N, C-alpha and C positions, 0 to 999 in steps of 0.2 A: 504494500500500500504506500502510495506517495501522494503528496499534495499537488493538485493541478492548478489550483488558484487559492492563495498565492502559490506560484510555481516552486517546486522543490524536487530534489533528486535523491533524497535520503529515504531509506526504508524506515517506516514509522514503527517505533516500539510501543508497548503498552503505556509507558510513561509519557511518550510524545502524544499519544492519542488522548490521554487524560488531560494533558495541558491544553490541547486544541479544543476539547469539548468541555472544559471546566466552566461551569456557570458562575456568574458573579455572586458575591457575598450577599447582595440584596435579594429581595423576593423576586423569584424568576420561575416562569413556567415554560417548558418546552414540550413539544409533541414529537414523537418519533414514529415514522411509518416506512414500510418497504412497499414499493409499487412496481408493477410490471411496466413494460414500455408502452402499453396501451392504457395505462392509468389504473389498473385494477389493484385494490388493496387486499384482495383475498382470492383464493382458488379453492372451490369446494368448501367455503366457509372458514378457511384458515389462511393465515399469512405465511405459514411455515414453508410451503412449497415455493414461494417467491424469493426466499432469502438465499444468500450466498454465504460462504465461510467468512468473508470480510465484513459483510453486513451483520452477521451474528456477533462477530468480534466487537464491532462498534456498539451494537445493542447492549452487550455486557458492560462495555466501558461507560455508556450513558447511565446505566443502573449504578455503577460503582461510584459515580460522582454526584448522584442525586440523593436528596434527603428522603424522598417518598416516591413510590410508583403508583400512579393513578390510572385506573382502568374501569371501563363499564362492565356490568355483569355479563352481558352477552358475549363480549370478547373473553372474559375470564373463563366462561363455560366452554366456549368453542375451542379456545387455545389450551385448555386444561392447565390453567395457571397453578403454579406452586409458589412457595415463598421465594423472594428475590435474594437467593443465597449469593454471597460475595466470597470468592476464594482468596486465599493468601497468594501473593503479597498485597493485593488490592485492598484487603481488609485492613492491613497495617497502615496503608496510606490513608484510608478513611479515618482511622483512629488518630493519626498524626494531624489531620485537618480538623479534628474536633467533632467528627461525625460519628454516628452509631456504627457498630460493626456491620450491620446490614440495614437497608431501607425497608420500612414496612410497606405492604401492598394495601392501597386504599381502593375499595370497590364501591361503585355507585349503582344502586338498584332501587327501583320504585317500590317493589313489593317484597324485597328480600328473597328473590328467587335464586337461592344459592344452596348447594348441598353441603351441610355441615361436615359430611364425611369425605368431601372431595380433597384433592391434593393440595388445594389452596390452604386448607386448615390443618395439614399434616405437619409432623415434625415438632409437636409441642414438647416432646421429651428431649429434643436436641438442644445442646448448649448454644446459647445466643439466639434462640428462637424469638421472633418478634410476631406477635399476634396481628392479623390483618385488621384494618379499620374499615368498617362497613357503614355506608351512609344510605339510609332508606327514607322513603316517603311516609306520610301519615297513614297511607292505606295498607301498611303491612299488617298481616294477621298476628294476633297476640302469640299464638303458639309458634309461629315461624320466628318471631322476634326472640322469644325465649330460647329457641334452639340455637340461633346464631349467637346469642349472648354467651353461650357456653364455650364458643370457640373463637370469638372475635370481640372487638370493642365496637359496639353499635351506637350510632348517632341517628336519631330520628329527626329529620329536617321538618321545616314548618309546613311545607305544601304537600300535596298528594304525591309529588315526585321531587327528588332532591334537586334544588337549584345549584348550578355549578358555581355561582357567585358565593353561595352559602358554604358549599363544600370546600372550595379553595380558601375562603376566609378562615374556616375552621382548621385547615391544615397549617396555614400561616400562623395562627394563634398558638398552635402547638410547637412552634419553632421549626416546622418543616418547610423551610423557605424555598428550597430548590426542588421544584415539582417536575417529575417526568411523567407525561401522559402517553400511554401506549394504545389509546383507542377505546372504543371503536369510532367509526365515522360520525355517528349522531352526537356522541359526547364531545368529540373534537370540534364539530360544527358549532355547538353551543358555546364552547370556550372561545372560539374565534369570533363568533357573533357578539359576544359580550366584552370583547377586547381584553381577554385574560391571557392570551398566548403571546409570549415574548419571542418565541423562536420555533421554527419547524426544522426538524432533521429528517430529510427525505432521501431514501436510497432507491435508485432506479436500476433494476436488474434486467438482464438480457433474456427475458421471456415475454411471451404474449399470452394473456389469459383468455382473450375472446370476449364476446358480448355478454351482457347480463350480469356482470360482476359488480360488487360494491366498490365504490371509489373512496377517495380521501374524505369527502364530506357527504352528509345525508341530512334529510329533514327539511326545515323551512329555508327557502332560498334567501340569500343575502340581498340586502337592499343596494349594495354597491360593491365594487371590486375591492379586495384586500390586496395591498401591495407589499412585496417582500424585497429584501436586499440580501444578495448573496454574500455570505461572510467567509465561506470555506467550501472547497470542492476537492474531494479525494477520489482517486481512481484505484480500484483494486478488483482483482479476479473478474473483470468484465463489468463490474458495477460502478455506478457513479453515486457517490455519497455527498450530499450537499447539506450545508448548514445555513439557514436563512433567518435573518431578523425580520419580524413582522412589523411593518411600518403602519399598516392600517389603511386609512383613506389615501387617496392619491396625493403624493408629496407635491409641494409647491415648486414650480419651475422657475 
């Protein structure tokens, strides 16, 4: 892997990638997606088939530098999410930066439609285990809420469904300032529409998924274009990995 913009000719180490993707100390939210050349964010409901080895490497680096991993319940189920385990020596570098050994996974779900016995809630006997944070709406059934409270820290939001403004605010108040959102498209669209996303990390890989696939965004159409600014472009194993700052409305000329 080498940087294409700014240009570079050195092979990137894990430490180099952490430096390139290190979020600022202030509150910061980035979203990370892998896309096919024709813009699909999934194939047969999962993103795994779109990824390359270098995309997976950056995926793990992004987790290693973040305070919390934010994901929608549908994505967590389809992708069979587990805890965001950080291996050595990345964990040591986290501790040296004053971060926890591993970031918690925060899941947003309207009705608490999560299996308490799934892999997401596994590993409670493992040293350093961090319980997931689950944000639910007012419509959650009492028995489902009780079941989730046995395996996660559950926050019931004010509305029938969890508002992303409320969820992100709750994460920030916990001191989880550097948020990594891993999807899905509906959740990311709401974050973008509310102006909560600072940065997009997008990998384009050399596959075509074909018609009818989910794309980066979903839900209510945006009222105006959102403009981005390319900060970094990396080339690796046929993939292009970009890091884009979200500007928002059209910049002044």
